[in-house]
N, C-alpha and C positions, 0 to 999 in steps of 0.2 A: 291832652293832645291826642293820645291813643284812642280815646273814646270818640273824638270828633272824626278821625279817620275811619273808625269802624262804622259810625253812623252814615258818613258820606258813601262808603262802599256799599252799605246795605241799600241806601236809596238808589244808587246807580244800578245795583243788581235787580231791584224790583222794577225799575224803569225799563231796563232791557227786557225783563220777563214780560212786562205789559205790552211792549212794542213788537216783540219777536213775531208772534203769530199774525197780527194785522199786517205788518210790513211784508213778511214773507209771502203769505197767501195773496195779499193785495198786489204785490209785484208780479206774481205769476199770472194772475187774472188780467192785470193791466197789459202785460206784454202780449198775451194771447188775444186780447180784445182788439189791439191795433193791428196785429198780424192778420186777423181774420177779415179785415176790410179788403184785403187784396189777395186772398187765398186763390192761387192759380188752379185751374183744372188739371187733372193728371191723366185724362183718358186719351189725349192725343188727337181729339177731333179737330179738324181744321176745314170746315166747309168753304168752298170757294164762294165769295160774294157774287151776286148777280151784277153784271156789268151795266152801268148806267149810260144813257145816251148823253153824248157830249156836244154842247152847242158852242162852236168856235167863236160865235159872235158875242158871247157873254164872258165876263171875267171869271176866273176860276178861284174859288176859295177852298182851302183845305184845313182840316182840324187834325193836328199831328198828335199821336199818342205814342208813348214809349213802350219798349218791350216788357216793362214791369207794370204797365197799366197807367191809369190816370183817374182824377176825380170825375165822377160820372156827370155831374151838372156842369162842370167846367167844359166838358166835352160836348154833351148833348144839347145844352141850352143855346149856345151860339150856333151850333149846327142847325137847329130847327129855325131859329130866327133868319139866318142867311138863306136857308132853303125856302122858307115861307115867303120871303121877299120876292122870289122869282127872278132875281137879278143876277144870280150866280150859278155856275156849275159848282156843286158842293160835294166834297169827298172827305172821307177820313183816310189818313195815311199813317204808316208805321214803318220802322226800319225793316221788319220782316213780315211776310204774309202768313200770319197765324193769329188765332184769337188772342186778344189781350183782355185782362180783367179790370173792369172799372170798379169804383168803390162799391162795396157791398156784395160782390160776386156776380156782377152782370158781365157776361162775356161778349165782347164785340169782335166781329170779324171785319177788320179794316177793308175799305174798298180797294186800296192800292198800297203796295209797298213803295219805297223810294224809287226803286229802279223802274217800276211800272209807271209811276208818275212822270219820270223823265221821258219815257217812251210816248206817253200821252201828250206831253208838252215839250217836244224836242227843241223848240227854238226859243223858249222863254221860261221864266219861273212863274209859279202861281201868283196872281195879283194879291191875294190875301192868305196869310198863314196864321191860324189860331193856335195858341200854345196853352194848354191847360196845366194845372199843377200836376207834377209827377211825383210818385212816392219815393223815388230813388234820387232826388235832387242832391247834387254834390258827389254822387257815386260814379265810378267809372262806367257803369251801365248806361248813363245818360249821354255818353260821348257821341254815339251815333246821331242822336237828336241834335245836340248842340252844334256839332260840326255841320250837319245838314242845314240848320238854321242860319249859320254864318254864310253859307253859300247862297241861300235864298235871299238873304238881306243884301248881299253884294250884287245880286242880279236884279234888285229892284222891288222885291216883295214888300208889301205892308205887313208888319208883324203886329199881332194883337195877342197879348197875354191875358189870361183869366186867373184871378186870385193869385196864388203863389206860383203860377206860371211865369210871373215876372222874375222869380228867383232863377228859373231856367235861363231866361234871357240874360240876366245879370251874370250868371256863372259863365256864360259864353262871351262876356265882355261887351255885349251889344247895348247895354244901358249906361256905360261909362260916360259921365258928363251930361247926362240927360235927366229929365224929370220923369218920375214913375210912381206908381202906387201898388199896393198889395193888400192882402188880407190883414185885418187889424191884429190878429193873433201873431203873425209873423213879421210885420213891418218893422217892429223894434229890433228884432234880431237881424233883419236885412240891413238896417242902419249900420250895425257893427261889421257885418260880414262883407257888405259891398259899399264901402264909404265913398266910392267915386260916383255913386248915384244920388241924385237929389230926390229923396223919398217924400212924397206929398200925402198928407192925411186929410180926411174930411171931404172926400170927393168919390164919386162912383167910378170915374175913369179919368185918365190923363191922356190927352191927345198931343203927342209931341212929334208931329210930322209923320214920318214913315213908321212910327211905333206908337201903338195905343196900348196902355196897360189899364187893367181894371182892379177894383178892390175885391171884397169878399164875393163868394161863389156866384150868387145871382146877379151881381153887378156885371157879369159877363153878358147878360142880355142887353144892358145899356151900352156896353162896348160894341156889341154886334150891330145894334141899331145905329150907332155913330158911324161905323164902317159902312153900313148900308147907305146912310146919308151921303157920305163922301163919294160913293160910286154911282148911286142911283137917285139921289135927291131925298128931300125931307118927306114928300108925300108918299114915296115908296116905303120909307122907314116907318111912317105913321101907320100905313096899312099893315105892315108886317107886325107891328106892336099889337094892333087890334086882332090880328089873326091868331097870335099866340096867347092873347089874353093879358098882356102886360099893360097895366094902367098907369105906370109911372114914367112913361116916355117924356123926355125933356128935349124938344127939338133944338138942335144947334149947339147945345152946351150940356155939360154934366151938371145935374142937379146937386147942390150941396147936401151933405148929410152929416149927422152927428157921428163923430168918430167913436166907435165902440171901444171899450176897455174892460178889463176884468172887474167883476163885481163879486160881492160876498156870496150871492146866490149861485155863482158859477162853480162853487165847490160841489154842486150836485154831480158834475161830470166826473169828479174824482171818485165819488161813491159809486157811480154807475160803472165806471171802468174797472175799479179795483174790487168791488164787493157785490156786484150784481152777478152772482154765479149762476143764477137760474134764468138767464136771458131767454125770452121766448124766441123761437125760430119761426120766421115767416116764410112761407112759400109764396113767391110772387109769380103769378101766372102771366106768361108772355103770350100775347095774342096778335095775329097778323093785323097790320094797319094801325097799330098803336102809335100815338104821338111820342116823339122823343122826349118831350118835357113831361109827359105823363109817367114815363119810365124813370126819368131822373128824379121826379118828385118822390117816388116811393123809395128808391135805393139810396138817395142822398139824405132824405129826411130821417128815415130810420137809422141809416148808417152814421150820420153826424150826431145822433142822440147818444150813441155808444151804449144804449140800453136794450137794443133789439138786434138780432142777427137775421140776415136775409139770404135766401137762395133763389135763383131763377129756375122756374119749372115751366113746362109746356104741356099742352094738351096731349101730345104724343111724344114729346122729347125732341121733335124736329126743329131745325132753325126756323126763325120767323123773320119777316121783313117788316120794318116800321113804316110809318106814314110817308116818310121821305126817302125810303130806300136803303136804310141801314140793315145789316144782317146781325142778329143776335142768336146765341146758341144756349138754350136752357141746359140745366144739369140733370134733367130727369123729369119725372112726372110728380104730381102732388103726393105727399106722404101723409098717412093718417095722423101722425103725431104733430104735424105742423098746423099753424093757423094759416089759412089760405086767403090771401088778399088778391084782388083782381083790379089792377089799374086800367084806366081807359074808358072814356065815355062810350065808345063804340061797343066795347066788351060788355058794359053795363046794359046798354040798350038791347043787345042781342042775347043777354044772359049766357055768355060764352062758357061759364063754368058750371052750368046746371047739371052736367054729368057727375060733378063732384058735390052734389047737394048734401051728401052725408057729412062733408067736412064744413058745412055752413060757410060757403065762400062769402067774403065781404067785398062788395062792389064799391070801390072808393069814389069814383067820379060819376055819381048819379045826378049831379046838379051843375049849374053854371059856376063860373069862377076860375081863377088861375089854378092849375093842377096842384100846386103845393098846398093850397088852402085846406082841401079835404084831408090830405095826409097829415098835416099838422094837427088838425082837430082830432083825427083818429089816434095820433100819438098821445095827445093829452088825455083822451079817454082811457087808453090802455096802459099808460105809465103815470105821468103826473105833469102838472103845469110848469113846475120848475125846470124839468128836463126839456119840455117843449119850448119854453122861452129861450133856454140856452141854445137849442138847436136852431131856432129862427135867427138868433143873433149871429150864429156861426154862418148861416146862409146869407146874412145881410138882407133879411126880409122882415118887414113889420108885421105885427100880429094884432094891431089895434082893431081891425075889422073882423077878427075871428072869434068864434065862441069856443074858448078853451075850457071845456068842462072835464074836470078830473081832480084828483087829489092834489093838494098844494105841494107836497114834498114826499119823496120816497122814504118814509120813516123806517119801514122794515129793513131796507137796505142800509140806511144810515146807522141803525143800531148794531149791525153785524160787527164792525171793527171794535166797538166798545165791548160787545160780548166776548170777542176773542181776547181783548185785553184783560178782562176779568178772568177768563179761563187761564191765561198765562200767569196771572198773579196767584191764582189758587194752586196751580202746579208748583210755582216757586215757593209758596208758603208750605206746601206739603213736603217738598224736598228739604226745606230748612228744618221743619219739625223732625223729620226722619234723621237728619244729620245730628241734631242736638241729642236725640235719644241714643244714637250710636256712641256719642261721647260721654254719656252719663255713666258714673262708676257702678260696677256690679255690686249688688247687695248680697254678701256671702256670710254675714254674721261676724266676720273679722273686722277689726277696726280699719277704717279707711285711712289713707295716709294723711298725716297732719292732725289726727284726732287722738286723744288720750284714752286709755282703757279705764274703766270704772274700777276703782280699787275697793277691795273688801274691808271689813273692819280691821284696825291695827291691833297690835299685841295688847293683851289686858295688863293694865298697870297693877302692880302690887301695892296694897294699902296696909299699913301697920295699924292694927287696931290696938 
């Protein structure tokens, strides 16, 4: 019995030794990886956005972001669709008038804070309110947004959530007794967290009267087109889809889709988040007039991969205005150690980054197609196809039409936890050997305990001859 206990304890000790380094270092890297997606700027810069002309004859649509930021595509994709339709006054709003950080470190200076919006629309609420996923869902910091959403809903606004923005609506009690959808990764958890909601799977959006909810990230485009249909008609929505390059428009209804679920290949994201310690840093050059979807494609594709880090840089560090009037604030100018990527068809046509030719700038949008296509293909070339397919599924975007040329799997990264486990075992074996040597009896020439001394010859017997 004692030997069985000893063997069991030895196996447990070596198991702990093998797991200690991978688990400890992986946890540190994992936590830092998720934190870096919303790292706020600390320089206090808060440039005032340029005021837009307001047409009182048009309905007003606003995209609300929290003080702690929002998912970049959830915010910018619906914004561009609604703006490109020409049917709305479109603004970004936030509780406070200061830059907020979108996924990947893209700093947006909202058009209006809540008080300014009230002054702009003193007699009514905005006709449309778009709610992206917020990083602080369920935290007290979301209360200014959820309380504001309740007021807009009671005043007649149509609410549209994107991705896990439905969790923001549900936490405000606005989805109780209603049908809704959400991102495939979170919808199961929402089932348990918000049981009063009828969660629907396998659709890009759910239209439930004065609330429209959408599935994964780029499903927000479908939701925004549905809202455009309701206010301006199918033909306007169709033209908006063509303008932004979205070829999946389904007039009048949500196109069915296969509900994603976790697959064995999705373990790649665990390796990327926990053991890709040498993540490349991309400097993303912001240029005036860039489309909002071109920016979203870069920051969300690389960001959702969890294999690359991004930072927004500018030609001179000054704020820039996007195609439809949003204000973005870069965090500096390109650094020599970064890989410099330049989103935007206009930037590619004008060779906007040629002054940084020593950094070999990569112009991403040199050809036709939806802005996410070129970025996904670049991700595959610079990381691997497993990471890219995971990223596309997270975005709810198909890759069948793309040329994903790259390694099949991040083998170097995958081997790291196993190497750490071997290192842990070697350390444990070394300590065990040292312990055993310390307990070995000293060799002094004296008999060790429990041993008999060798006796010399006995007395000589006397023989009578």
